[in-house]
N, C-alpha and C positions, 0 to 999 in steps of 0.2 A: 912719558905718560904711561900710567898703568891702566889696563883695560880688563874689566871683568864682565861676566855674563850672568844674568838671572835665569835659572833653569827650573821650570816647574815639572818636577818628576812625579808623574801620576800613573797609577796602575789603570788599565792593564798594559799601557804602552811602554812604560818605563821598566823593562825587563833588566835583570842583572847584566846581561851582555850589552844592552843599549847604554846603560849607565856607565859601565866600564869603558866602552868605546868613546862615549861622550867626554869623559874625563881625560882620557889619554889623548884624544884629538885636540881638546882645548889646551892641554899642556904642550902638545906638539907644535901648535901654531903660535905659541908664545903668549897666550892669555894669562893674566895674573891671578884670576880668581873665579870661582863659581859661587853664586849666592842662591839660596833656596828659601822659600817661604814656608810657613807652618800653619796648618789647621788640622787638629786631631780628629775632628768630627764635623760633618756638614749637615745642614738642615734644609728641608724643602721650603720652609718659610722663615724669614728673618725679619726682626724688628727694623734693622738698618741694612741698607744695601751695601754690597761690596764696592769700595771706592775705585777699584781698578777696572770696572767694566761699565758700559753704558746702561745695561739693563739691571745692574745691581746684583748679578749672580756670578758665582765663581765658575769659570768654564772648565768643567770636569767631564771627562768621557763617561758615557753611560756605564753604570756599574763600577766606576773607578773611584779612586781617592788619592789624596796627596800622601806621598811616602813620608815616613818619619825622618826628620832632619838628622838626628844623632846617628841612627843606623846607616843612613845613606852616606853621610860624610865619613863615617868610619870605613865604609866600603870603598869610597873613592880615595881616601887617604892611603889605603893599602894598594891601590891600583896606580898611584901617581907618586912623584918624587918632590916636585917643587910647587905645584898648584896650591893656592890658598883657598880656604872655604869659609863662607860667611852666612849667617842666618839673616834672612831678609823678609820678615823679622821673626825672632823668637818671641812668643807671647807671654812675657814674664808674669803678668798678674794672674794668669790662670794656671801657672805651673807651681809645683812644690819647689821652693827656692833651694833647699838642701840637696835634693836630687839634681836640680839643674846645675848647681855649683859643681857637683861631682862629675856630671856629664861633660861640662865645659872643660874642667881640669883634665879629664881623661882624653877627650878629643885633642886637646892641645898637647898632651904628653905623647900620645900615640902618633900624632902627625908631626911631631918634632917642631911645634910652634907655628903651625900653619892655619890657625883658626881665628876668626874674628866674630865677636858676639854682637850681632845686630839685634836690637831689642825694640819692642813697641808695646803699647797697652792693648791693642786689638779693637776691632769694631763690632765683632759678632757677639751680641748680647747672649744669645742662646748657647753659644759655645762656652763662654765664660761661666755661665750658670751651670752648665752640664758638668764642668770641672769642679763645681762645689764652691764657687766664689760669688760675691756680690759685684755686679757690673758697675754700679755707681762709684765704688771706691777703688777702682782698678788703678787709677793714677797714683794715689797715695800708697797703695799696696805695692805697686811697681817700685817706687822709690825706696821703700823699706826693704824689699827683697834684694834690690841692687846693693844697698848698703851692707846687708848681711853677706851677700856673695863676695863682695870685695874684701871683707874682713876674712872670710874663710879662705880666700885665695892668697892672702898676704900675711896673715898672722898665724903663728904656731898654735896658739890657744885663743879661742874666741869666747867672750862673755858678752851677751847682748840681750837687752830687754826692749821690745817694741810692742806695737799694737797687735801684730799678728804672729810674731816670732819671739821665742825666748830660748836662749842658749846659755848653758853654764859649763865652763871648762870643756868646750867642744873643739875637737881636732878634725881637720879634713886634709888628707894627703892622697896622692901626690899633689904638690903645688903646680900651677901652670909653668910651662917652659918659658913663656914670654913674661917679661918683667916690666912694671911691677905686677901685672896680671894680664890676662887676655884682653885685648882692646875691646871696649864697649862702644858700639856705634848706635846712636840713638835715633829712632825714627819718629815722625810726627810733625805737625805744622802749628799747632796751637801754642800759646805762650808757655803752658806747662811743659810741653815737649822741648821747647828751646831751653827753658831753665834746666830741664833734666839733662840735656846735652851738655850744657855748661858745667853742671855739677858732676856728672858721671862719665861723659863721653870723650872718646878720642876722635870722634867724628860725628857727622850727621848723615842720616840715611833718608834720601828723598824718594818721591814716587811720582813719575810722570812730570818731573821738573828738570830743566837743563842744569847741568853742573852737579847733580846729586846721584848717589847710587839709586838704582831702580829697585823698588820693593814695597811691601805692604806695611807701612808704618802705622796707619790707622790713626784716629783722633785720640788725644790723651784724655 
């Protein structure tokens, strides 16, 4: 059995020394992986409540915020040797898919194949809109972005025409260490999320459910 932990690294508590010690201790006791959620910005008022707490609010220390997953996992990869890292979850529909594909490749390259790409569509309407996207179409946008990223990770030259993305003779290197690409672990409970897991996923990411990874999949 492989056992991982979900770590919510938040400022001001998550100092560089604390994160470094956490990673090394986790590896030292034989844990397989560390998973980390993602929120780039927080709001005092939300249309929909956070599904991971009874009051619908993300428990963040006063004046604090959630650290960036890419920077944090890069930092942890340099401080460890065997520990795996996974996003739980990366909010794909509010990200730029080209930059995200590059970040995932780079993390996998620098960690020598120790990265798992947990993804979800997100629940925070205000956050999605702050990133410049429409909340209503986040599920369809997520599917298109994942399709584009898989092509960028596996094909030497990519041509793609979709609703949101158009690429012509596009190259993205380095390719991921893991083949055919970094594992995609899909979060969410609705029918669309299950279909997304079947289509794209190497696994399913659950939240407060027995038998699944713990994380913030959000509704599709």
